[in-house]
C-alpha atoms as a printed R data frame, in Angstrom:
    type eleno elety resid chain resno       x        y       z
1   ATOM     1    CA   MET     A     1 154.988 -169.046 -17.989
2   ATOM     2    CA   ARG     A     2 155.095 -170.505 -21.502
3   ATOM     3    CA   ASP     A     3 151.782 -172.305 -21.008
4   ATOM     4    CA   ALA     A     4 150.151 -169.243 -19.424
5   ATOM     5    CA   ILE     A     5 150.745 -167.149 -22.559
6   ATOM     6    CA   GLN     A     6 150.486 -170.011 -25.071
7   ATOM     7    CA   GLY     A     7 154.004 -169.293 -26.227
8   ATOM     8    CA   ALA     A     8 156.672 -171.082 -28.200
9   ATOM     9    CA   ALA     A     9 159.715 -172.782 -26.721
10  ATOM    10    CA   PRO     A    10 161.861 -170.251 -24.821
11  ATOM    11    CA   GLU     A    11 164.796 -168.631 -26.610
12  ATOM    12    CA   LEU     A    12 167.723 -168.417 -24.193
13  ATOM    13    CA   LEU     A    13 169.201 -164.915 -24.241
14  ATOM    14    CA   SER     A    14 171.535 -165.237 -21.243
15  ATOM    15    CA   PRO     A    15 171.887 -168.413 -19.162
16  ATOM    16    CA   GLY     A    16 170.290 -167.985 -15.750
17  ATOM    17    CA   GLU     A    17 169.370 -164.375 -16.571
18  ATOM    18    CA   ALA     A    18 167.014 -163.896 -19.498
19  ATOM    19    CA   ALA     A    19 164.892 -165.717 -22.053
20  ATOM    20    CA   GLY     A    20 162.427 -164.741 -24.740
21  ATOM    21    CA   ILE     A    21 159.115 -166.462 -25.415
22  ATOM    22    CA   PHE     A    22 157.362 -165.794 -28.713
23  ATOM    23    CA   CYS     A    23 153.578 -165.809 -28.713
24  ATOM    24    CA   THR     A    24 150.991 -165.094 -31.384
25  ATOM    25    CA   ALA     A    25 148.927 -162.624 -29.340
26  ATOM    26    CA   PRO     A    26 149.778 -160.024 -26.672
27  ATOM    27    CA   PRO     A    27 150.040 -161.830 -23.330
28  ATOM    28    CA   ASP     A    28 147.439 -161.139 -20.664
29  ATOM    29    CA   PRO     A    29 149.206 -159.282 -17.809
30  ATOM    30    CA   ALA     A    30 147.018 -161.005 -15.220
31  ATOM    31    CA   ALA     A    31 147.982 -164.422 -16.590
32  ATOM    32    CA   VAL     A    32 151.650 -163.458 -16.556
33  ATOM    33    CA   GLY     A    33 151.410 -162.252 -12.975
34  ATOM    34    CA   ALA     A    34 149.645 -165.423 -11.883
35  ATOM    35    CA   ALA     A    35 152.260 -167.601 -13.584
36  ATOM    36    CA   LEU     A    36 155.114 -165.753 -11.879
37  ATOM    37    CA   ALA     A    37 153.392 -166.124  -8.505
38  ATOM    38    CA   GLY     A    38 155.446 -163.389  -6.883
39  ATOM    39    CA   ALA     A    39 158.809 -164.631  -8.141
40  ATOM    40    CA   PRO     A    40 161.440 -161.876  -8.591
41  ATOM    41    CA   VAL     A    41 161.210 -162.030 -12.377
42  ATOM    42    CA   ASP     A    42 160.550 -159.148 -14.788
43  ATOM    43    CA   ALA     A    43 158.331 -159.798 -17.813
44  ATOM    44    CA   ILE     A    44 158.262 -157.290 -20.685
45  ATOM    45    CA   ALA     A    45 156.031 -157.714 -23.727
46  ATOM    46    CA   THR     A    46 157.433 -156.330 -26.999
47  ATOM    47    CA   ARG     A    47 156.637 -156.670 -30.681
48  ATOM    48    CA   ALA     A    48 158.939 -159.044 -32.538
49  ATOM    49    CA   ARG     A    49 159.135 -156.660 -35.499
50  ATOM    50    CA   GLY     A    50 161.290 -153.583 -34.884
51  ATOM    51    CA   ARG     A    51 162.382 -154.924 -31.537
52  ATOM    52    CA   ARG     A    52 165.804 -153.279 -31.541
53  ATOM    53    CA   LYS     A    53 165.564 -149.537 -31.090
54  ATOM    54    CA   GLY     A    54 167.463 -146.746 -32.830
55  ATOM    55    CA   LEU     A    55 167.190 -144.209 -29.996
56  ATOM    56    CA   LEU     A    56 167.639 -144.411 -26.234
57  ATOM    57    CA   VAL     A    57 166.551 -141.544 -23.975
58  ATOM    58    CA   ALA     A    58 167.399 -142.213 -20.328
59  ATOM    59    CA   ASP     A    59 166.830 -140.482 -17.011
60  ATOM    60    CA   MET     A    60 169.874 -140.146 -14.743
61  ATOM    61    CA   ASP     A    61 169.046 -140.147 -11.010
62  ATOM    62    CA   SER     A    62 167.903 -143.531  -9.670
63  ATOM    63    CA   THR     A    63 168.131 -144.870 -13.225
64  ATOM    64    CA   ILE     A    64 171.592 -144.576 -14.770
65  ATOM    65    CA   VAL     A    65 173.058 -143.817 -11.335
66  ATOM    66    CA   THR     A    66 171.859 -145.449  -8.128
67  ATOM    67    CA   THR     A    67 171.209 -142.260  -6.126
68  ATOM    68    CA   GLU     A    68 169.400 -138.918  -6.284
69  ATOM    69    CA   THR     A    69 172.341 -136.535  -6.641
70  ATOM    70    CA   LEU     A    70 170.423 -133.547  -5.229
71  ATOM    71    CA   ASP     A    71 169.610 -135.523  -2.084
72  ATOM    72    CA   GLU     A    72 173.267 -136.458  -1.746
73  ATOM    73    CA   LEU     A    73 174.286 -132.794  -2.035
74  ATOM    74    CA   ALA     A    74 171.842 -131.995   0.760
75  ATOM    75    CA   ALA     A    75 173.791 -134.255   3.102
76  ATOM    76    CA   PHE     A    76 176.548 -131.608   3.202
77  ATOM    77    CA   VAL     A    77 174.186 -129.119   4.872
78  ATOM    78    CA   GLY     A    78 172.474 -131.661   7.111
79  ATOM    79    CA   LEU     A    79 169.248 -131.598   5.105
80  ATOM    80    CA   LYS     A    80 169.332 -134.922   3.302
81  ATOM    81    CA   GLU     A    81 166.229 -136.427   4.902
82  ATOM    82    CA   ARG     A    82 164.218 -133.227   4.551
83  ATOM    83    CA   ILE     A    83 165.123 -132.735   0.906
84  ATOM    84    CA   ALA     A    84 164.796 -136.455   0.105
85  ATOM    85    CA   ALA     A    85 161.215 -136.362   1.413
86  ATOM    86    CA   ILE     A    86 160.406 -133.589  -1.076
87  ATOM    87    CA   THR     A    87 162.164 -135.528  -3.826
88  ATOM    88    CA   ARG     A    88 160.081 -138.635  -3.154
89  ATOM    89    CA   ARG     A    89 156.837 -136.682  -3.390
90  ATOM    90    CA   ALA     A    90 157.911 -134.848  -6.546
91  ATOM    91    CA   MET     A    91 159.064 -138.041  -8.266
92  ATOM    92    CA   ASN     A    92 155.787 -139.738  -7.379
93  ATOM    93    CA   GLY     A    93 153.865 -136.897  -9.015
94  ATOM    94    CA   GLU     A    94 152.505 -135.417  -5.776
95  ATOM    95    CA   LEU     A    95 154.234 -132.025  -6.201
96  ATOM    96    CA   ASP     A    96 154.889 -129.688  -9.118
97  ATOM    97    CA   PHE     A    97 158.344 -130.670 -10.352
98  ATOM    98    CA   ALA     A    98 159.678 -127.173 -11.106
99  ATOM    99    CA   ALA     A    99 158.446 -125.682  -7.835
100 ATOM   100    CA   ALA     A   100 159.861 -128.589  -5.848
101 ATOM   101    CA   LEU     A   101 163.220 -128.256  -7.605
102 ATOM   102    CA   ARG     A   102 163.439 -124.527  -6.884
103 ATOM   103    CA   GLU     A   103 162.554 -125.169  -3.240
104 ATOM   104    CA   ARG     A   104 165.211 -127.825  -2.799
105 ATOM   105    CA   VAL     A   105 167.932 -125.867  -4.599
106 ATOM   106    CA   GLY     A   106 167.095 -122.810  -2.493
107 ATOM   107    CA   MET     A   107 167.855 -124.819   0.627
108 ATOM   108    CA   LEU     A   108 171.398 -125.387  -0.672
109 ATOM   109    CA   LYS     A   109 172.317 -121.694  -0.877
110 ATOM   110    CA   GLY     A   110 175.881 -121.148   0.286
111 ATOM   111    CA   LEU     A   111 176.971 -124.766  -0.229
112 ATOM   112    CA   PRO     A   112 180.655 -124.707  -1.317
113 ATOM   113    CA   LEU     A   113 181.271 -125.936  -4.858
114 ATOM   114    CA   ALA     A   114 183.660 -128.554  -3.475
115 ATOM   115    CA   ALA     A   115 180.571 -130.445  -2.296
116 ATOM   116    CA   LEU     A   116 179.599 -131.119  -5.918
117 ATOM   117    CA   GLU     A   117 182.919 -132.810  -6.605
118 ATOM   118    CA   ALA     A   118 182.649 -134.784  -3.354
119 ATOM   119    CA   THR     A   119 179.151 -135.919  -4.295
120 ATOM   120    CA   TRP     A   120 180.354 -136.984  -7.733
121 ATOM   121    CA   GLY     A   121 183.070 -139.054  -6.068
122 ATOM   122    CA   ARG     A   122 180.361 -140.990  -4.203
123 ATOM   123    CA   THR     A   123 178.078 -141.480  -7.220
124 ATOM   124    CA   VAL     A   124 177.729 -145.072  -8.424
125 ATOM   125    CA   LEU     A   125 176.575 -146.190 -11.857
126 ATOM   126    CA   THR     A   126 173.670 -148.623 -11.971
127 ATOM   127    CA   PRO     A   127 174.799 -152.117 -13.055
128 ATOM   128    CA   GLY     A   128 174.245 -152.583 -16.764
129 ATOM   129    CA   ALA     A   129 174.405 -148.854 -17.613
130 ATOM   130    CA   ARG     A   130 177.601 -149.008 -19.670
131 ATOM   131    CA   GLU     A   131 176.483 -152.219 -21.334
132 ATOM   132    CA   LEU     A   132 173.102 -150.780 -22.300
133 ATOM   133    CA   VAL     A   133 174.576 -147.656 -23.861
134 ATOM   134    CA   GLY     A   134 177.612 -149.346 -25.386
135 ATOM   135    CA   THR     A   135 175.600 -152.109 -27.014
136 ATOM   136    CA   MET     A   136 172.970 -149.797 -28.459
137 ATOM   137    CA   ARG     A   137 175.621 -147.417 -29.819
138 ATOM   138    CA   ALA     A   138 177.460 -150.370 -31.361
139 ATOM   139    CA   HIS     A   139 174.233 -151.095 -33.255
140 ATOM   140    CA   ASN     A   140 173.912 -147.512 -34.532
141 ATOM   141    CA   ALA     A   141 171.498 -146.164 -31.924
142 ATOM   142    CA   THR     A   142 171.659 -142.595 -30.644
143 ATOM   143    CA   THR     A   143 171.821 -142.374 -26.852
144 ATOM   144    CA   ALA     A   144 170.793 -139.364 -24.769
145 ATOM   145    CA   LEU     A   145 170.870 -138.701 -21.030
146 ATOM   146    CA   VAL     A   146 168.018 -136.373 -20.011
147 ATOM   147    CA   SER     A   147 167.655 -135.287 -16.413
148 ATOM   148    CA   GLY     A   148 165.784 -132.961 -14.118
149 ATOM   149    CA   GLY     A   149 169.079 -132.946 -12.232
150 ATOM   150    CA   PHE     A   150 172.155 -130.887 -12.993
151 ATOM   151    CA   SER     A   151 174.694 -130.509 -15.774
152 ATOM   152    CA   PHE     A   152 177.599 -130.859 -13.323
153 ATOM   153    CA   PHE     A   153 176.576 -134.487 -12.926
154 ATOM   154    CA   THR     A   154 175.055 -135.311 -16.318
155 ATOM   155    CA   SER     A   155 178.225 -134.208 -18.112
156 ATOM   156    CA   ARG     A   156 180.288 -136.591 -16.008
157 ATOM   157    CA   VAL     A   157 177.808 -139.459 -16.174
158 ATOM   158    CA   ALA     A   158 177.468 -139.074 -19.945
159 ATOM   159    CA   ALA     A   159 181.240 -139.256 -20.339
160 ATOM   160    CA   ALA     A   160 181.597 -142.207 -17.969
161 ATOM   161    CA   VAL     A   161 178.823 -144.251 -19.574
162 ATOM   162    CA   GLY     A   162 179.293 -143.201 -23.205
163 ATOM   163    CA   PHE     A   163 176.100 -141.282 -24.019
164 ATOM   164    CA   ASP     A   164 176.126 -139.268 -27.229
165 ATOM   165    CA   LEU     A   165 174.606 -136.209 -25.535
166 ATOM   166    CA   HIS     A   166 173.021 -134.950 -22.340
167 ATOM   167    CA   HIS     A   167 170.382 -132.365 -21.309
168 ATOM   168    CA   SER     A   168 169.728 -131.164 -17.749
169 ATOM   169    CA   ASN     A   169 169.389 -128.165 -15.450
170 ATOM   170    CA   VAL     A   170 172.170 -125.778 -14.459
171 ATOM   171    CA   LEU     A   171 172.969 -124.870 -10.852
172 ATOM   172    CA   LEU     A   172 173.951 -121.217 -10.448
173 ATOM   173    CA   ASP     A   173 176.878 -120.127  -8.276
174 ATOM   174    CA   ASP     A   174 179.062 -117.132  -7.427
175 ATOM   175    CA   GLY     A   175 182.307 -118.902  -8.217
176 ATOM   176    CA   GLN     A   176 182.720 -120.284  -4.716
177 ATOM   177    CA   ALA     A   177 179.316 -121.489  -3.523
178 ATOM   178    CA   LEU     A   178 175.827 -122.237  -4.811
179 ATOM   179    CA   SER     A   179 173.545 -119.213  -5.105
180 ATOM   180    CA   GLY     A   180 170.446 -121.245  -4.260
181 ATOM   181    CA   GLU     A   181 169.061 -120.804  -7.759
182 ATOM   182    CA   VAL     A   182 168.704 -122.909 -10.883
183 ATOM   183    CA   ALA     A   183 168.856 -121.513 -14.412
184 ATOM   184    CA   GLU     A   184 165.539 -121.038 -16.179
185 ATOM   185    CA   PRO     A   185 163.720 -122.566 -17.917
186 ATOM   186    CA   ILE     A   186 163.729 -125.668 -15.765
187 ATOM   187    CA   GLN     A   187 164.070 -128.938 -17.641
188 ATOM   188    CA   GLY     A   188 161.122 -131.071 -16.555
189 ATOM   189    CA   LYS     A   189 158.771 -133.631 -18.039
190 ATOM   190    CA   ASP     A   190 157.922 -131.507 -21.095
191 ATOM   191    CA   ALA     A   191 161.601 -131.049 -21.929
192 ATOM   192    CA   LYS     A   192 162.238 -134.777 -21.658
193 ATOM   193    CA   LEU     A   193 159.360 -135.558 -23.996
194 ATOM   194    CA   ALA     A   194 160.499 -132.829 -26.401
195 ATOM   195    CA   THR     A   195 164.003 -134.317 -26.484
196 ATOM   196    CA   LEU     A   196 162.596 -137.744 -27.332
197 ATOM   197    CA   ARG     A   197 160.549 -136.280 -30.180
198 ATOM   198    CA   GLU     A   198 163.344 -134.053 -31.501
199 ATOM   199    CA   LEU     A   199 165.955 -136.807 -31.559
200 ATOM   200    CA   ALA     A   200 163.560 -139.254 -33.197
201 ATOM   201    CA   ALA     A   201 162.764 -136.684 -35.875
202 ATOM   202    CA   ALA     A   202 166.466 -135.930 -36.392
203 ATOM   203    CA   ARG     A   203 167.143 -139.623 -36.943
204 ATOM   204    CA   ARG     A   204 163.966 -139.976 -39.030
205 ATOM   205    CA   LEU     A   205 162.789 -142.683 -36.669
206 ATOM   206    CA   ARG     A   206 159.199 -143.591 -36.007
207 ATOM   207    CA   MET     A   207 158.309 -143.423 -32.334
208 ATOM   208    CA   ALA     A   208 158.014 -147.229 -32.399
209 ATOM   209    CA   ALA     A   209 161.803 -147.334 -32.885
210 ATOM   210    CA   THR     A   210 162.570 -145.488 -29.641
211 ATOM   211    CA   LEU     A   211 163.326 -146.599 -26.087
212 ATOM   212    CA   ALA     A   212 162.926 -144.458 -22.967
213 ATOM   213    CA   VAL     A   213 163.707 -145.389 -19.375
214 ATOM   214    CA   GLY     A   214 163.197 -143.616 -16.056
215 ATOM   215    CA   ASP     A   215 161.761 -143.868 -12.568
216 ATOM   216    CA   GLY     A   216 159.953 -140.606 -11.777
217 ATOM   217    CA   ALA     A   217 156.772 -138.739 -12.629
218 ATOM   218    CA   ASN     A   218 158.755 -136.331 -14.804
219 ATOM   219    CA   ASP     A   219 159.744 -139.336 -16.943
220 ATOM   220    CA   LEU     A   220 156.227 -140.645 -17.463
221 ATOM   221    CA   PRO     A   221 155.264 -138.626 -20.580
222 ATOM   222    CA   MET     A   222 158.304 -139.868 -22.492
223 ATOM   223    CA   LEU     A   223 157.784 -143.421 -21.204
224 ATOM   224    CA   LEU     A   224 154.220 -143.430 -22.501
225 ATOM   225    CA   GLU     A   225 155.177 -142.045 -25.927
226 ATOM   226    CA   ALA     A   226 158.297 -144.111 -26.653
227 ATOM   227    CA   GLY     A   227 157.949 -147.316 -28.603
228 ATOM   228    CA   LEU     A   228 159.298 -149.087 -25.526
229 ATOM   229    CA   GLY     A   229 158.975 -147.046 -22.347
230 ATOM   230    CA   VAL     A   230 160.363 -148.786 -19.265
231 ATOM   231    CA   ALA     A   231 159.700 -147.763 -15.656
232 ATOM   232    CA   PHE     A   232 162.933 -148.810 -13.939
233 ATOM   233    CA   HIS     A   233 162.611 -149.595 -10.210
234 ATOM   234    CA   ALA     A   234 160.104 -146.783 -10.393
235 ATOM   235    CA   ARG     A   235 157.981 -144.730  -8.021
236 ATOM   236    CA   PRO     A   236 154.572 -146.361  -7.393
237 ATOM   237    CA   THR     A   237 152.485 -144.045  -9.585
238 ATOM   238    CA   VAL     A   238 154.966 -144.378 -12.450
239 ATOM   239    CA   ALA     A   239 155.221 -148.157 -12.222
240 ATOM   240    CA   ALA     A   240 151.424 -148.411 -12.236
241 ATOM   241    CA   ALA     A   241 151.035 -146.239 -15.346
242 ATOM   242    CA   ALA     A   242 153.910 -147.490 -17.514
243 ATOM   243    CA   ARG     A   243 153.348 -150.189 -20.119
244 ATOM   244    CA   ALA     A   244 156.640 -151.924 -19.253
245 ATOM   245    CA   ARG     A   245 158.538 -152.078 -15.989
246 ATOM   246    CA   VAL     A   246 161.694 -153.549 -14.488
247 ATOM   247    CA   ASP     A   247 161.366 -154.111 -10.760
248 ATOM   248    CA   HIS     A   248 164.105 -156.678 -10.117
249 ATOM   249    CA   ALA     A   249 166.796 -156.843 -12.812
250 ATOM   250    CA   ASN     A   250 169.462 -154.306 -13.731
251 ATOM   251    CA   LEU     A   251 169.718 -152.246 -16.925
252 ATOM   252    CA   ARG     A   252 170.798 -155.247 -18.997
253 ATOM   253    CA   ALA     A   253 167.103 -156.127 -18.961
254 ATOM   254    CA   LEU     A   254 166.518 -153.374 -21.529
255 ATOM   255    CA   LEU     A   255 168.876 -155.126 -23.912
256 ATOM   256    CA   PHE     A   256 167.164 -158.471 -23.445
257 ATOM   257    CA   ALA     A   257 163.802 -156.775 -24.047
258 ATOM   258    CA   GLN     A   258 165.220 -155.794 -27.445
259 ATOM   259    CA   GLY     A   259 166.239 -159.364 -28.187
260 ATOM   260    CA   TYR     A   260 169.982 -159.024 -27.649
261 ATOM   261    CA   HIS     A   261 171.860 -162.153 -26.598
262 ATOM   262    CA   ALA     A   262 174.510 -162.041 -23.876
263 ATOM   263    CA   GLU     A   263 177.310 -162.567 -26.383
264 ATOM   264    CA   GLU     A   264 176.249 -159.423 -28.264
265 ATOM   265    CA   ILE     A   265 176.521 -157.148 -25.239
266 ATOM   266    CA   VAL     A   266 179.341 -154.623 -25.392
267 ATOM   267    CA   GLY     A   267 181.388 -153.598 -22.357
268 ATOM   268    CA   ALA     A   268 180.992 -154.414 -18.702
269 ATOM   269    CA   ASP     A   269 180.288 -152.451 -15.537
């Protein structure tokens, strides 16, 4: 790898896990790919200056948590596969996000509210999530969870992981069961991008000082605008369009991309 990009001697960031290689010019992606020869290794090119970011904006489903919480809710009405198929198409950019969300939520009408709590009990954090957020907050970064999912889950995930704030959609109910509706306006790709811009402005940060991470088509606008936008185990169209991607490692990779060493990482999953 070092020879392929004409880089300096590797800087060990975490033994057996991550290293940094400084080079004088942006590496050629084709050369990097050829050097890796299909090995399960992620390579992210970043600028040495301003490498550590002052803002993190992260997607929730299939990013900070390992599942799609709406699909998991659907299991309680026997519609998981049907709804998951719509989710896959929407997250790959094949369907209008808002319309697909309304359709899926409508199929959950009458689902008892107890199913939300049961789904939360089965929700698993992605390895490295707490470390990513904890380490960036320890270095004065603002961290935000932004999701096309639902506040029932984002509020709990934000508390469990340590995010400063969260934005998401709201499921409507009659006090006992879901009504099959979601509060308007729906939080989609435009809302995620707006949150990135608003928080950067509030912190008086240039966009170069921001980090965004997600896996779906509704994440792509913020991934393309952030100083470091990472497609994390992403849908094919998103992975192809993003400037940086993580296909193999966990969320600690985003810390190593910022130049953090293992001994600087805060917390553990």
